[in-house]
C-alpha positions in Angstrom: -6.6 -20.1 0.3 -7.0 -17.3 3.3 -7.2 -13.7 3.3 -6.6 -11.4 6.2 -7.9 -7.7 5.8 -6.2 -6.0 8.9 -9.1 -3.9 10.4 -11.5 -2.8 7.9 -13.5 -0.8 9.8 -10.9 1.9 10.2 -8.4 1.3 7.0 -11.0 1.9 4.1 -10.6 5.5 3.2 -10.2 6.6 -0.6 -12.2 4.4 -1.7 -10.1 1.5 -0.7 -13.2 -0.8 0.1 -13.1 -1.6 -3.2 -9.5 -3.3 -3.0 -11.1 -5.6 -0.4 -14.2 -6.3 -2.5 -12.1 -7.0 -5.7 -9.3 -9.3 -3.4 -12.6 -11.5 -2.6 -14.0 -11.1 -6.8 -10.3 -12.6 -7.0 -10.3 -15.7 -4.8 -14.1 -16.1 -4.7 -13.3 -19.6 -2.9 -11.1 -18.3 0.1 -11.6 -17.9 3.4 -11.6 -13.7 4.0 -11.1 -13.1 7.9 -11.7 -9.4 8.5 -9.6 -8.6 11.6 -11.2 -5.9 14.0 -8.9 -3.4 16.1 -8.7 -4.9 19.4 -8.2 -8.7 18.0 -5.0 -10.1 17.5 -4.0 -10.5 14.1 -4.7 -14.3 12.8 -1.3 -13.9 10.6 0.4 -14.2 13.6 -1.0 -17.0 14.9 -1.6 -19.1 11.3 -0.6 -19.6 7.8 -2.7 -16.4 5.6 -1.7 -16.1 2.1 -2.6 -12.5 1.8 -2.7 -9.9 4.2 -4.3 -6.5 3.1 -4.5 -2.8 5.0 -5.7 0.2 3.3 -5.2 3.9 4.5 -6.6 5.3 7.7 -7.3 8.6 9.4 -4.7 9.9 11.2 -6.3 9.5 14.4 -7.1 6.1 13.3 -3.2 5.3 11.9 -2.2 6.2 15.7 -4.8 3.4 17.4 -3.7 1.1 15.1 -0.3 1.3 15.7 -1.0 1.0 19.7 -2.7 -2.2 19.0 0.5 -3.6 16.8 3.1 -2.3 18.8 3.1 -5.3 21.4 3.1 -7.3 17.9 6.3 -5.7 16.3 8.7 -8.5 16.3 6.0 -10.9 15.2 5.1 -9.1 11.8 8.5 -8.4 11.5 9.4 -12.2 11.3 6.6 -12.3 9.5 7.6 -9.9 6.5 10.9 -11.3 7.0 9.7 -15.2 6.1 8.1 -14.0 2.9 4.6 -13.9 3.9 2.2 -11.7 1.2 1.2 -8.1 2.5 -0.5 -5.3 0.2 -0.4 -2.0 2.4 -1.8 0.5 0.5 -1.8 5.0 1.0 -0.5 5.4 4.6 -0.9 2.0 6.1 3.1 1.8 5.2 3.6 4.5 7.7 2.6 2.3 10.8 5.9 0.1 10.0 8.2 3.1 10.0 10.4 4.5 12.7 7.8 7.4 13.5 5.7 9.9 12.3 6.7 13.7 12.8 3.6 16.1 13.8 3.8 19.3 12.6 4.3 20.5 16.4 7.6 18.6 16.2 6.4 16.0 18.3 7.0 11.8 17.2 4.9 9.4 17.1 6.5 6.0 17.4 5.7 3.4 15.3 7.0 -0.1 14.7 10.4 0.1 13.1 10.5 -2.1 10.8 10.9 -0.3 7.8 14.0 3.3 8.6 11.6 5.4 7.7 10.1 8.5 8.9 6.5 9.9 8.0 6.1 13.8 8.3 2.8 15.4 8.4 1.5 18.5 6.9 -2.2 18.7 7.5 -3.0 22.4 5.5 -1.2 20.9 2.6 -2.5 18.0 1.1 -0.6 16.8 -1.8 -2.9 15.3 -4.7 -1.2 14.0 -8.4 -1.6 12.0 -10.8 0.6 9.0 -11.0 3.3 7.6 -13.5 5.3 4.8 -12.6 7.8 1.3 -13.7 7.6 -1.6 -12.2 10.6 -3.4 -13.7 9.3 -2.9 -17.6 5.7 -2.3 -16.6 3.7 1.4 -16.1 1.7 1.6 -13.5 -0.9 4.6 -12.7 -2.6 5.6 -9.9 -3.9 8.5 -7.7 -2.0 10.3 -4.8 -3.8 12.2 -1.8 -1.6 12.7 1.3 -0.7 14.2 4.1 2.4 13.0 4.5 5.6 12.8 2.6 7.6 9.6 3.9 12.0 9.7 4.2 13.8 6.7 3.9 17.0 6.7 6.4 19.0 5.4 3.5 17.1 7.0 0.0 19.6 5.1 -2.2 19.8 1.4 -0.2 16.0 1.7 0.1 13.6 -1.5 -1.2 11.5 0.9 -3.7 8.0 -0.8 -5.8 8.0 1.6 -8.4 10.0 4.1 -10.0 8.4 7.1 -11.2 7.7 8.7 -14.1 5.3 11.2 -13.2 4.1 12.5 -10.0 6.0 12.4 -7.3 7.8 9.2 -4.9 7.9 9.0 -1.1 8.7 12.4 -1.1 8.4 15.4 -3.2 12.5 15.0 -3.6 12.7 11.2 -5.1 11.2 9.5 -7.9 11.2 6.0 -5.7 7.9 4.9 -4.7 6.7 2.4 -2.3 8.3 -1.0 -0.9 9.2 -3.9 -1.8 10.7 -6.3 0.5 10.5 -9.6 0.0 6.6 -10.5 -0.9 5.9 -6.9 1.3 4.2 -4.4 -1.4 3.3 -1.1 0.1 2.7 2.1 -2.1 0.8 5.3 -1.4 -0.8 5.3 -4.4 -4.8 4.8 -4.5 -7.4 3.9 -7.5 -7.8 1.1 -6.2 -4.4 0.1 -7.4 -5.0 -3.3 -8.5 -8.2 -2.6 -10.3 -6.8 0.0 -12.2 -3.4 -1.6 -12.8 -4.5 -5.8 -14.0 -1.4 -6.3 -15.9 0.4 -5.2 -12.6 -2.0 -7.3 -10.7 -1.6 -10.5 -12.5 2.5 -10.0 -12.3 2.1 -9.6 -8.8 0.3 -12.4 -8.2 2.2 -14.2 -10.4 5.1 -13.5 -8.0 3.6 -14.3 -5.0 2.6 -18.1 -6.7 -1.0 -17.1 -6.4 -3.2 -18.0 -8.9 -6.2 -16.2 -9.8 -8.1 -15.0 -13.2 -8.8 -11.5 -13.1 -12.7 -10.5 -13.4 -13.4 -8.5 -16.6 -9.4 -8.6 -17.4 -10.1 -7.2 -21.2 -12.2 -4.2 -20.3 -10.0 -3.2 -17.2 -6.9 -3.7 -19.7 -8.6 -1.1 -22.7 -9.7 1.7 -19.3 -5.6 1.3 -18.1 -4.5 1.9 -21.7 -6.9 5.0 -22.5 -6.1 6.2 -18.9 -1.8 5.3 -19.1 -2.0 7.4 -22.4 -3.9 10.5 -20.3 -1.2 10.5 -17.4 1.4 10.4 -19.7 0.0 13.7 -21.4 1.6 16.3 -19.5 -1.2 18.6 -20.2 -4.0 16.4 -18.7 -4.8 17.4 -15.3 -2.9 17.3 -11.5 
């Protein structure tokens, strides 16, 4: 079992270092590869069972795009071949067509998924979130300076259907990406800790066997949180 954390020195905002720690607990015997910014990702040259990248600042995001751009065909190939990816927050924007800045200039991205992220740096969007994955309800928190616009909103491979909050942008209910074994979402929390049943389901679909640590406590907390988030009078 190998886990690769992409650029953990940069892609770790919103408490997402917690995801890295949680994955280490889920797979205590896994070989963990921490790929730094100037290193070539290991998954391009060897079999890696799970590739994770968290959210980063806008400046760091542009550096990550520049580093990955020479490898975009290899990244696309690994996604198409079904490697397991988990991208959290604005990490998915690296794989879109471009990121549109407020001055109208577009930053070219890897162009793997047909979507454009649009920055609004003076208008951070924050919200509590409830969505559906199959029949399973998922909770999370949104805090972002971008909205993401798929080229074909009806055909796009979304991860969640939104019940509370907003999707990829405020005009749609589809949230995140689920394409082959590539999973991405703007939800932070951390997502896997806040949603132990979803975590169990996702890992099972990936064929990765793991025992959820403190599962009883996490499920109890999830149940309480879900009831709070489903209450329309709760904080937004």
